[in-house]
C-alpha positions as CSV (number, residue, x, y, z in Angstrom):
1,M,44.7,132.6,33.9
2,R,45.6,129.0,34.2
3,R,45.3,127.3,37.6
4,K,48.1,125.9,39.3
5,L,48.6,122.2,40.7
6,A,50.2,120.2,43.1
7,A,49.7,116.5,42.3
8,G,51.2,113.8,44.5
9,N,51.3,110.2,43.5
10,W,52.0,108.1,46.3
11,K,52.7,105.0,43.9
12,M,52.3,101.6,45.9
13,N,52.9,103.0,49.4
14,G,50.3,103.5,51.9
15,T,47.7,102.4,54.4
16,A,44.4,103.4,55.8
17,A,46.6,104.6,58.9
18,D,48.6,106.9,56.5
19,L,45.6,109.2,55.4
20,A,45.9,111.1,58.1
21,E,48.5,112.9,56.6
22,L,45.7,114.5,54.4
23,N,44.5,116.6,57.8
24,V,47.9,117.2,58.2
25,L,48.8,118.3,54.8
26,A,45.4,120.4,55.0
27,T,46.8,122.1,58.2
28,L,50.2,123.0,56.8
29,M,48.5,124.5,53.1
30,P,48.9,128.3,52.6
31,A,45.6,130.2,52.4
32,D,46.6,131.0,48.7
33,A,47.3,127.0,47.9
34,P,46.9,125.7,44.2
35,E,44.8,123.2,44.0
36,V,46.4,120.2,45.5
37,I,45.4,116.3,44.2
38,I,46.2,113.0,46.4
39,C,46.6,110.1,44.4
40,P,46.6,106.9,46.7
41,P,46.7,103.3,46.0
42,A,43.2,102.0,44.8
43,P,42.3,100.4,48.1
44,L,42.7,103.7,49.5
45,L,40.6,105.6,47.3
46,Y,37.2,106.0,48.9
47,R,38.5,106.5,52.6
48,A,40.6,109.0,50.9
49,S,37.6,110.7,49.5
50,T,36.2,110.7,52.6
51,V,38.6,112.0,54.6
52,A,39.4,114.7,52.2
53,Q,35.7,116.2,52.5
54,A,36.5,118.6,55.2
55,T,39.7,119.8,53.7
56,P,40.9,121.4,50.5
57,I,42.7,118.4,48.5
58,S,40.7,116.6,45.9
59,I,41.6,113.0,45.5
60,G,42.7,111.1,42.7
61,A,43.6,107.6,41.2
62,Q,46.7,106.3,39.5
63,D,45.2,104.1,36.8
64,C,42.2,103.0,35.3
65,H,41.5,100.3,32.4
66,M,40.2,101.3,29.0
67,Q,36.9,99.4,29.1
68,A,33.9,100.2,31.3
69,S,33.4,96.8,32.4
70,G,34.3,93.3,31.6
71,A,36.6,90.2,32.5
72,F,39.7,91.8,33.7
73,T,40.7,90.6,36.8
74,G,42.4,92.8,39.1
75,D,42.0,96.3,37.0
76,I,39.6,99.1,38.2
77,S,37.4,101.3,35.4
78,A,37.0,104.8,35.8
79,A,33.3,104.5,36.7
80,M,34.8,102.5,39.5
81,I,37.1,105.2,40.6
82,A,34.5,108.2,40.3
83,D,32.3,105.9,42.6
84,T,34.4,106.4,45.4
85,G,34.3,110.2,44.8
86,A,37.8,110.7,43.5
87,A,37.9,113.8,40.4
88,Y,41.3,112.5,38.3
89,V,43.3,109.5,37.4
90,I,47.0,109.6,36.1
91,V,47.1,107.3,32.8
92,G,50.5,107.0,31.1
93,H,52.7,107.0,34.3
94,S,56.1,106.0,32.7
95,E,56.2,103.3,35.0
96,R,52.9,102.0,33.6
97,R,54.6,101.9,30.1
98,E,57.5,100.1,30.9
99,A,56.4,97.7,33.6
100,H,52.8,96.8,31.7
101,A,54.0,97.5,28.2
102,E,51.4,100.6,27.7
103,R,51.4,101.9,24.5
104,D,50.4,105.6,23.4
105,R,47.1,104.4,22.0
106,D,46.8,102.7,25.4
107,I,46.7,106.3,27.1
108,R,44.6,107.4,25.0
109,K,41.8,105.2,25.4
110,K,42.5,105.1,29.2
111,A,41.7,109.3,28.5
112,K,38.5,108.7,27.0
113,A,37.7,106.3,29.3
114,A,38.1,108.6,32.4
115,W,36.7,111.3,30.5
116,A,33.1,109.5,29.8
117,S,33.0,109.1,33.9
118,N,33.8,113.0,34.8
119,L,37.2,112.1,35.9
120,A,40.3,115.0,34.3
121,A,43.0,112.9,33.0
122,I,46.5,113.5,34.4
123,I,48.5,112.1,31.1
124,C,52.2,111.4,31.5
125,I,55.0,111.7,29.1
126,G,58.8,112.0,29.0
127,E,61.9,110.8,27.7
128,T,64.7,107.9,28.8
129,L,67.9,108.7,29.4
130,E,69.1,107.4,26.1
131,D,66.7,109.4,24.3
132,R,67.9,112.7,26.3
133,E,71.7,111.7,25.5
134,A,70.8,111.2,22.0
135,D,69.3,114.5,21.4
136,N,65.9,112.8,20.7
137,T,63.8,114.3,23.8
138,L,61.8,116.5,21.2
139,D,60.9,114.2,18.8
140,I,59.6,111.7,21.8
141,I,57.5,114.3,23.2
142,A,56.0,114.9,19.7
143,G,55.1,111.5,19.3
144,Q,53.9,110.7,22.7
145,L,51.6,113.7,22.7
146,A,50.0,113.1,18.9
147,G,49.8,109.3,20.0
148,S,48.1,109.8,23.6
149,L,45.8,112.6,23.5
150,P,42.9,112.3,22.1
151,T,41.3,114.8,20.0
152,A,38.6,116.3,22.5
153,V,41.0,117.6,24.8
154,T,40.2,121.1,27.0
155,A,41.5,122.4,29.6
156,A,38.9,121.0,32.0
157,N,39.4,117.1,31.1
158,T,42.9,117.0,30.7
159,I,46.4,118.0,32.7
160,I,49.9,116.8,31.1
161,A,52.7,116.1,33.1
162,Y,55.8,115.8,31.8
163,E,58.1,113.3,33.7
164,P,61.6,113.0,32.4
165,I,62.0,108.9,33.2
166,W,65.5,109.4,33.8
167,A,64.9,111.8,36.5
168,I,62.0,109.9,38.7
169,G,62.8,109.0,42.0
170,T,66.9,109.2,40.7
171,G,67.6,112.2,42.6
172,K,68.5,113.9,39.3
173,V,66.7,116.9,38.3
174,P,67.4,118.4,34.6
175,T,68.2,122.3,34.5
176,L,65.8,124.8,34.4
177,D,66.7,125.2,30.7
178,Q,65.8,121.5,29.7
179,I,62.9,121.9,31.9
180,A,61.6,125.2,29.8
181,E,62.6,123.8,26.7
182,V,60.1,120.8,27.0
183,H,57.6,122.7,28.5
184,D,57.6,125.5,25.8
185,F,57.5,123.0,23.2
186,I,54.4,121.2,24.7
187,R,52.7,124.3,24.9
188,S,53.4,125.2,20.9
189,K,52.3,121.2,20.4
190,L,49.3,121.8,22.1
191,A,48.5,125.1,20.3
192,I,48.9,123.9,16.8
193,R,46.6,120.9,17.7
194,Y,44.0,122.1,19.6
195,G,44.1,126.1,19.2
196,A,46.3,128.9,20.9
197,D,42.9,129.5,23.0
198,I,42.9,125.7,24.5
199,A,46.8,125.3,25.2
200,D,47.1,128.2,26.8
201,M,44.4,127.3,29.7
202,I,46.2,123.2,29.6
203,P,47.9,123.0,33.1
204,L,51.2,121.6,32.5
205,L,53.2,119.7,35.3
206,Y,56.8,118.8,35.7
207,G,57.8,115.7,37.7
208,G,60.9,114.2,38.5
209,S,62.7,114.1,42.0
210,V,60.6,117.3,42.5
211,K,61.6,118.2,46.3
212,P,61.2,121.2,48.7
213,D,64.8,122.2,48.3
214,N,64.5,122.6,44.5
215,A,60.5,123.5,43.8
216,A,60.9,127.2,44.0
217,L,63.7,126.5,41.2
218,I,61.7,124.7,38.6
219,F,58.5,126.7,39.2
220,E,60.6,129.6,37.7
221,A,60.9,127.7,34.9
222,G,58.5,128.9,31.5
223,N,55.0,126.9,31.4
224,V,55.6,125.3,34.4
225,D,52.3,125.1,36.2
226,G,52.9,123.1,38.9
227,A,54.3,119.8,39.7
228,L,53.6,115.7,39.6
229,V,55.3,114.7,43.3
230,G,56.3,110.7,44.3
231,G,57.6,110.3,47.5
232,A,58.2,113.6,48.8
233,S,54.1,113.6,48.7
234,L,53.9,110.6,51.4
235,K,54.7,113.1,53.7
236,A,52.6,116.2,54.9
237,T,55.9,118.0,55.7
238,D,57.5,117.3,52.9
239,F,54.7,118.5,50.3
240,A,53.7,121.2,51.8
241,P,56.9,123.6,51.0
242,I,56.1,122.4,47.8
243,I,52.7,123.4,47.5
244,S,53.8,127.1,49.3
245,A,56.6,127.4,46.6
246,L,54.0,126.9,43.9
247,A,51.4,129.3,45.3
248,Q,54.3,131.8,45.7
249,S,55.4,131.8,42.2
């Protein structure tokens, strides 16, 4: 049975004082809660991992460099992330792809770097509004899957997050049929490349304006195993209802 996950991406938000939200969130999570991952900014990773030790919450980073070390000012390696106590890292988020010109092959290398440091990679894919309106969504998703995923993908080392770029932070949410279509397509492509047994166990997350008032509906879509949540993960009182909706799905 595939595991369910609720991952929160704090992006460039939060200071040490905000880590108190982890303890609040732990008290609000249902007893049958799925796995919960919080991905704070890099300077908070060690402190977040320390706080999370007393909770059921796991910690992840928002990005890593593809190299293990070197002259890369301002970057952070997967080994450094693992050293903080984190267990996950997001790679290929659309904001990184756009603002930092990251390509599919860069994402693939980052995922492999994450694995080398025993981190699970949350690999993000998604189409632009122009792609969607041109009916190119599935072609874009197929290309990103082929280019961003390494060959040694397993359910233990990889989570895939589908985030339509036009829905991130905009309040716009695809229809249930659109979400299901893409998630079904992703699962079918994984089965072709890695075999049905592996493909069936890889968690597929949906991301893009997931909020307490729409989470339950989103989790009704086929092959949706959880969510990658942005702004609504910053406050425990906003994220907890999403986690509860996933637990009940």
